[in-house]
N, C-alpha and C positions, 0 to 999 in steps of 0.2 A: 796445734791445729792438726786435724786428722788428714789422712791421705787424700780423701775425696775433696776436702776444702783446698788443699794445696794444688790438686790437679785442676780444679775449676779455676782457681786463681791464676795458675800458669797458662791455662787455655785462654782466659780472657786477656791476659797480658800479651800473649803471643798474637792473638787476633788484633789487638790494638796496635801493636808494633808493626805487624804485617800490613795493616790498613794504612798506617802513617807512611811506611816505606813506599807502598804502591802509589799513594797520592803524591808524595814528593817526587817520584820519578816519572809521573805522568806528564805528558806535554800539554799542560793547561795553564791558564793565566793564574796569577796569585789569588784573585777573588774566587775563581772557580774551585781552586784547590782548597781554599779556606772553607768555602761552602760545603764541599764534599767532606772535609774533615769534620765539620760541625754535624753534618748529617750522620756520618759514621759514629761520632761520639754519642749522638742521641740514640742511635740504634743500640750501641753497647750499653748505654744507661738503661734502656728499656729491657734488654736481655738480662742485665744484672738485677733489675727490679723483679723480673719474672722469677729468676733463680732464687732471690731472697724470699719471695712470697711462697714458692714451692718448699723451700727449706723450712720456713716458719710453719707451714701446714704439716709437713712431715714430722717436725719436732713436736707439735701439739698431738698428732696421732700417736707418736711414740710415747709421749708422756701419759696419755690416756691408757694406752696398752699396758704400760708398766704399772700404773696405778691399779688397773683391774687385776693384773697378775699378783701384785702385792696383797690386795684384798683377798683373793682366792687362797693365797698361801697362808695368810693369817687365819682364815676359816679352817683350813686343813690342820694347822698347828693346834688350834683350839679343840678340834675334834680329837686329835691324837692325845692331847693332854687330858681331856675329859675322860677318855677311855681308860686312862691309867689311874684316875682318882678312885679311891675306895668308895664303895656305895655307902651312903649314910643309912644308918639303921634307925628305925622308928622305935622310940621308947614306948613300952606298954604300960 
């Protein structure tokens, strides 16, 4: 896993643990605490879904960019190769 993925995973884990700790230490009833925890969980799920979608979009953009660069490079290689081929002579 790359550094960005690890960072995001750590950030989400830290946010979840912080939210749980804050809720457990808050002077609320059990039901209120559970409701708050569910609300926070849904918020985190939404945030994770948003990050997943953005990552997927960025991956598709990167894939398209790489494909374009590869095609450009192939064309350049073909031009270089064709410039070194001997010219064909026309038989008379």
